[in-house]
TIGU-72821 format. One line per 4 residues: number of its first residue (from 1); their letters; for each residue x, y, z of C-alpha. Coordinates in steps of 0.1 Angstrom, whole numbers. Example, Ala and Ser with C-alpha at 12.3 -4.5 7.8 and 13.67 -1.06 7.14 Angstrom:
<sites>
1	as	123 -45 78; 137 -11 71
</sites>
This chain:
<sites>
1	msak	365 12 148; 393 34 135; 426 38 155; 428 67 178
5	pged	452 96 169; 473 89 200; 479 53 189; 490 65 154
9	galr	515 90 170; 530 64 193; 535 40 164; 552 67 144
13	rsre	576 77 173; 585 40 178; 593 36 142; 615 67 142
17	rgrp	634 55 173; 639 21 157; 656 34 126; 691 39 142
21	llwl	689 6 159; 680 -10 125; 712 4 110; 733 -9 140
25	sgaw	716 -43 140; 742 -57 116; 770 -53 142; 759 -83 161
29	vlpf	782 -105 140; 814 -85 149; 821 -102 182; 818 -136 166
33	lgif	841 -125 138; 867 -112 163; 867 -145 182; 871 -165 150
37	fwif	901 -143 139; 917 -147 173; 913 -185 174; 923 -191 137
41	pgaq	948 -163 129; 965 -180 99; 936 -196 80; 931 -172 51
45	fakv	906 -193 31; 885 -199 62; 885 -162 69; 871 -155 35
49	ivli	844 -180 39; 835 -166 74; 835 -131 60; 810 -141 33
53	lvvl	788 -158 59; 790 -128 82; 780 -105 54; 750 -127 46
57	aapl	740 -131 83; 744 -95 93; 710 -82 78; 690 -110 94
61	pala	678 -89 124; 668 -61 100; 650 -85 77; 632 -100 107
65	ythr	622 -65 119; 611 -55 84; 590 -87 81; 574 -81 114
69	qrvr	566 -45 105; 551 -57 72; 529 -82 89; 517 -54 113
73	lvar	510 -31 84; 491 -57 65; 470 -65 96; 463 -28 101
77	aass	454 -24 64; 430 -53 67; 415 -38 99; 412 -4 82
81	eeea	394 -20 52; 370 -38 76; 364 -6 96; 358 13 63
85	aqlk	333 -13 52; 315 -11 86; 315 27 83; 301 25 48
89	lqle	274 1 60; 265 24 89; 264 53 65; 240 34 42
93	tvrf	219 26 73; 217 62 83; 208 72 48; 180 45 46
97	rtar	166 56 80; 168 92 70; 148 84 38; 123 64 58
101	lree	118 93 83; 114 117 54; 88 95 38; 69 91 71
105	lqaa	71 128 77; 57 135 42; 30 108 48; 20 124 81
109	drqa	19 158 64; -3 145 37; -26 128 62; -29 160 82
113	rlsh	-38 180 51; -62 153 41; -79 153 75; -82 191 73
117	qltl	-98 188 38; -122 162 50; -131 183 80; -138 212 58
121	lgqf	-157 190 34; -178 176 62; -187 211 74; -196 222 39
125	tagf	-217 191 33; -236 195 65; -248 230 54; -253 219 18
129	mhef	-274 189 28; -296 210 49; -303 234 20; -305 205 -4
133	nnpl	-331 184 15; -356 212 19; -364 217 -18; -361 179 -23
137	aiva	-388 174 3; -410 200 -14; -405 182 -48; -413 148 -33
141	grie	-445 163 -16; -456 179 -49; -451 147 -68; -472 128 -42
145	vlle	-500 154 -47; -497 151 -85; -500 113 -82; -532 117 -63
149	erke	-546 144 -87; -537 126 -119; -543 90 -109; -565 85 -140
153	daal	-535 90 -163; -516 57 -160; -487 67 -182; -482 100 -163
157	cadl	-485 82 -129; -458 57 -140; -434 85 -147; -443 103 -115
161	eqml	-438 72 -94; -403 68 -110; -395 104 -102; -408 100 -67
165	ketr	-387 69 -63; -355 87 -75; -363 117 -53; -366 95 -22
169	ymsn	-334 77 -32; -316 111 -34; -329 120 0; -317 87 15
173	iatt	-283 90 -1; -279 126 10; -286 116 46; -263 85 45
177	llqa	-236 105 27; -235 130 55; -232 102 80; -203 86 60
181	lrre	-184 119 59; -189 122 96; -179 85 101; -210 78 122
185	rgge	-240 56 117; -262 72 143; -294 56 154; -306 47 119
189	ifea	-332 20 117; -338 1 85; -351 -32 73; -328 -59 59
193	svpq	-326 -54 21; -327 -78 -8; -294 -75 -27; -308 -89 -59
197	kale	-333 -61 -60; -307 -34 -53; -285 -48 -81; -313 -50 -106
201	eala	-324 -14 -99; -288 -1 -103; -286 -19 -136; -319 -5 -148
205	alrp	-306 30 -139; -273 26 -159; -286 5 -188; -295 34 -211
209	saqs	-260 48 -207; -244 14 -214; -266 10 -245; -257 44 -259
213	qgvk	-220 36 -253; -223 1 -269; -213 -16 -237; -228 -50 -230
217	lvee	-242 -56 -195; -241 -92 -183; -262 -102 -153; -253 -132 -133
221	igea	-274 -129 -101; -276 -159 -79; -297 -166 -48; -286 -149 -16
225	prve	-302 -139 18; -312 -105 28; -283 -83 41; -279 -58 69
229	vpeh	-273 -29 46; -299 -4 35; -310 -9 -1; -301 26 -12
233	vige	-265 22 1; -261 -10 -20; -276 8 -50; -253 38 -46
237	vvrg	-222 17 -43; -231 -4 -74; -241 26 -94; -208 42 -86
241	llgn	-189 11 -97; -209 8 -129; -203 45 -137; -166 40 -132
245	alea	-166 9 -154; -185 28 -182; -160 56 -179; -131 32 -182
249	lkgl	-147 15 -213; -151 47 -233; -137 44 -267; -132 6 -264
253	dega	-148 -19 -288; -167 -49 -274; -168 -34 -239; -186 -56 -213
257	iwvr	-195 -53 -177; -204 -83 -155; -226 -79 -125; -225 -110 -104
261	lepy	-241 -120 -71; -225 -152 -60; -248 -180 -48; -248 -182 -11
265	rtag	-237 -215 3; -222 -210 38; -244 -197 67; -230 -166 83
269	akvv	-206 -158 55; -206 -125 37; -228 -121 7; -205 -113 -22
273	arie	-212 -92 -53; -187 -86 -81; -186 -57 -106; -162 -66 -134
277	dngp	-152 -51 -168; -128 -59 -196; -113 -24 -197; -77 -14 -190
281	gvpe	-79 -21 -153; -64 0 -125; -27 10 -126; -6 -8 -100
285	sire	8 25 -88; -26 36 -73; -41 2 -63; -30 6 -27
289	hlfe	-46 40 -26; -78 32 -45; -101 39 -15; -84 70 -3
293	pfvs	-99 104 -12; -84 128 -37; -59 104 -54; -50 119 -87
297	qsta	-26 111 -115; -41 117 -149; -73 104 -165; -100 78 -162
301	rerl	-92 53 -135; -60 71 -127; -80 101 -114; -99 93 -82
305	glgl	-120 118 -62; -144 108 -34; -164 80 -52; -145 49 -41
309	flaa	-137 65 -8; -173 72 0; -183 37 -12; -158 21 12
313	slld	-170 45 40; -206 37 34; -200 0 35; -178 3 65
317	mydg	-207 18 85; -226 -14 80; -198 -39 85; -194 -43 48
321	riry	-163 -42 27; -151 -34 -9; -118 -44 -24; -101 -45 -58
325	eare	-89 -75 -77; -72 -77 -111; -95 -96 -134; -82 -127 -151
329	ggga	-79 -120 -188; -75 -82 -182; -98 -56 -168; -109 -47 -133
333	sfvv	-130 -65 -106; -145 -49 -76; -157 -72 -49; -184 -60 -25
337	elpp	-189 -80 7; -222 -75 26; -231 -89 60; -261 -112 59
341	arft	-292 -105 79; -292 -124 112; -311 -156 117; -343 -156 136
345	rgqp	-363 -185 151; -394 -175 131; -376 -170 98; -345 -193 96
349	yhwf	-326 -195 63; -335 -231 54; -332 -223 17; -294 -225 16
353	aggt	-296 -261 30; -324 -271 7; -349 -275 35; -383 -259 41
357	ta	-395 -234 67; -414 -246 97
</sites>
């Protein structure tokens, strides 16, 4: 570290006391000169030579002292430079830590505000769902009555059945959405669902929008077991991803969306579905925050509300997962992982090993 002020003062006082001695240091040769003149009083030439040598030798103590002082000053300068470098490094460390603390404080503040927003949103949603489900139940009941009354009209019954299906789907999603916002699964009981069916129904719901937009839907659905996720949850997640993909492909020529269900080969592994498109993809700046609520930058995939956050929350309730991958060749790829239904003695999954049930 830097020298103390007391040490600097002592060094300065020592230097001031040494100046008179430095001027007198050349007198050390006078005794030797007197002895020489006393021993050789008549040697004029020798006296001249000796005088020259004395003049040359007289400054030697001063030169030695000056050299020693120079060495000390150089050492102090080097030490000061090293201390300055250490202080600079410490200052940079303090600045870095200050910046980190500021970022952590801002992140904590954002998290606190976000938690407050989600609390308010949960409270609002609870009241809204109560008011929403009442007329929805009335509509569903009226449709069931119409189905019974107009069962002779096959075309009308087909439309009514589709309306009833969508109404029940809305009711299921409303209930599950409320659970997701509250981060609780509750005592929900459901049957293991068929992922192929959920994907096909989501595709059927979004196909008219894709056709009107000129987007090609490519289905690559392989064989997979049932999964421990309600069918309407899978449908909601896939519909949301398809809707985001269609939004990203607006205004693009030869847009395409691939809906893949990977063939299941390993018992106990997650069932994997992929929703891919050849659009602009997701900007790197928000990829780490894709599944956080209220991420906003500008348009399209750079403006995120609650969609992906709710999709991730819904899947998390059932031990599922969703993640983003950059698609090879450009575009976006969302990977949905679903837990397979558990094996039972009466209904083992022999199909993945190519066997037959007992």
